[in-house]
N, C-alpha and C positions, 0 to 999 in steps of 0.2 A: 499387500492391497492394491488395486487397480487407481488410480491418479486420473480423476476425472478430467478431461479437455476447458479451457475457458469457456467454452459453449457449450456443453454439458452441464455445466455450472450458473450458466446465467448470467455472464461475463458480457455487458457489450464490446462490440468489435474493440474500439477504439484503444483496449486493453493491448492489441500487438504494437502499438505501438511503445508499451515497458517490456513486452517480451523480445523486438527487435532492435531495442537502443543495446551499444556496444558499452556505454558508460553513462554515470551517473546514478542516481538516490532516489528509490521507489521504494515507496510508504505503505502500508496497508493495515488500516487502523479500523477501530471499532470494538465493541462490549466484546468480553470475554464469551467464547462461547458460540460467535457467529460466523466462523467459516474462515475468518485470517489463513493460518496455516492451511488448510486446502488450497486457498485462492493463489500464496503464494507458489506450493508445491503444482499447480496444474503449469505456471509460470517456467517453471524451472524442467519442467519435463518439455514442453514446446522447445525451449531452449534444448534443450536433450534430445529430442527428436529431427529437430531440422537446422542442427549446426554445429563447427567441432569445434570446443573450448571446453578451459578447464573448470569446472564448477566443484567450490568450498561448498559446505551448508555447518553452521555450529547451531545448532540446535539442545534446546532442554523442556521435555526431550525427545528423539527423535520420531516424530509421527511417520511419517514414509519412507519406504526404501528404495533407492531408486538401481535400475540397472542400467549400465551403461548402454547408449546407443551412438548414436554420432558425437555424444560428447564426453570426456570421463569426469567422473564424481565420487568427489571426497567426501563423507558424513561425520561431523564430529560431532561426541556430547558433551556437554557441561558438566563438570564433574566427573564425568570416567576421562576423557581424550582431553580433558582443557580445564581450567579451575576456574575461570567465567568466559562471560561475552567478549569480552575487552583484551583480556588475555589472548584467547582465540583469534580474534581480530590481528592484533598485532601480531601471533605468529603467519597467520594467511598474507603476508604480507612479503615474507621471507619466501614462498612458494609459488608464485606469478601465476595465480589465476587469473580469469578472464572478466566471471563472475562470482560474488559472493552472496549466500543468504545466511542473515543473522536472524535468528529466529526471535527478537524479542529488541529493542532498545530500552533498557531498563533503569539505565544510571549515566551520570555525566560523561564514566569514561567509555559507554562503549557507546555512547552517541559520537561524542569527541571521535573516537575509532573509527565509525561506522563513515562519518563525514570525508578526514582523512581519505580514507579506504576510495569510496569514489571522486576524491579528490585528485587521486592517483590514475586515476584511467580508465579504472573497475565499476561494472555495475554493482551493485546493490541494492536487494529485495529484504526489506525485513519490516517489524508490527510494531505497532503503538495501543496503548487503551487507551485512548481518545474517542468521543463522541464523535467529531468530526474532521477536515482538511485544517480550520483554521486551527483548533484546538492544537492540532497533529504539530503544524508550524509553532504555536505557541510553546507548547510544550521541551521539544526539541531547542528554542531557543532559549526559553526563561529557565531551565535546569542547570544552565552555566551561570557563574558568579555577573554583577551587572557592570563589569568593566569590559569583560571577555563578550558580551552580548553583542558588540555593532560589531565586532568581528566574524564571531558567529551568523549573523543576520546576512554578510556577505558570502561567508561558503555555502549557507542553506541556498540561497537563491543562484549561485553558480553552480552548484551539483543537483538541485533538483529536477529529476524529470515528470514526477507527479506523487499523487495522495490519490489514495483510492479510499474510503467511509463504508461498511459495509453494514447493512442487517438482515438474519433470514429471518423470516417470518414462515409461520405456519400455511400450507398450500391447501386451498380447498380441494379435498378430492384425498390429500394425504402428501406426506413429505413435506418439504419447504422449497420457497422462493428469495430468490435474492434481489435485494434492494439494494444499491450502488449510488456513491457519489462521488465525482472523476473531474479531479484537478487536476490541470494541466500547467506546464513551466510555462507559459506565454510570456513574450516578453513585460506586458500588465502585471503580469502575477510576479515575475522575479523581481519588479520594480517595487512592488507594495512589500517584499519582504524584505528586501532593501533596508527600506524606509521605517520598518516597523511598523506598517499599517494592517497586521493581520487580520486586525473585525474589518476588513475590508475583502478579506476573501470571497467568504458566501457572494456579493456582488457580485463578484469575477466569474466566478461560474455561471451564474445568472446568463451575463455579459456574453459569456464567451464560449456560449452553445454550437455557434457556430461551428469551433476550433473543435470541437467533437466532450467539451465538459459537460458533465452532466450532475442536477443539482437532486441532495435526497429526493424530494418530494416531486422533482419528476418521475423518479423511478418510481416511489411508490404509487404515483396516478397509474403509470402504464400498468403497474400489477392490477388496481382496481381495476381500469380498463378491460384488462383481457381476461377478467376472471378468477385469478388467481389467489387472491387474497381479499378477504370481506375489508369495507369501508373501516368497519371498527376495528382492525388489526393495523390497518394501516395508521390510523389516525395514532395511535398507541407511540408509533415510534417517527412520526413528522414532526419538525422541527416549526413547521406553520401549518396545523393540518386548514387550519381557512383557506391559506393560498393553495394546498395538495385540493383541498375541495374545488376552487373555482378552475384547477389543472383540470379535474376530471368533468368536468361538465363542461368546459368550453364549445 
């Protein structure tokens, strides 16, 4: 199966910051069936084409088969090659990878292992099932017992590169168009995570537009303006339809 490039998927150019990084945590989030695995596969393939890295993926199931180009890629499937995502991650650290892809952070053990992997100098890509970036940070932190959450906030603030939330919408004329929300780990965003003020992250995205952050409403509005999706369809996925309409008709 051919893996599309980020540009072919309609991802914004700012995602190159994730692809070109050498360490840290990148989370792709959104509902089931909205292309999270394909987006991460496109990141891995871009690294494979442009850099000499040791990449290990832990997936359930394996959706895309990679061919080694500049990088060496090892793919493992949960239940066939390892008992769980967490077990696979613990084993990975003994095999000197540069880049690790974790199909999904489903439980505390996997999230803990992913944070440690990013903290020890690896580039980690993973997915979560949440609606947006702020919910993703809350899920990561709140899955831990209260007495651990302060330490987890510090860990997450230190290793986070960014979070991308995405939606696939029916495109006029056929196919689907991708809407994305991009949260980058700016100093202000890291401080909000450390202080437990994740509810302020949507505002940080709005004010971080010059740094490359993108709100879901802005992405949806642009799709409507380009004539790719209908206003009715965009409104279904908008967190604030009134604000989105304001952006469209500015």
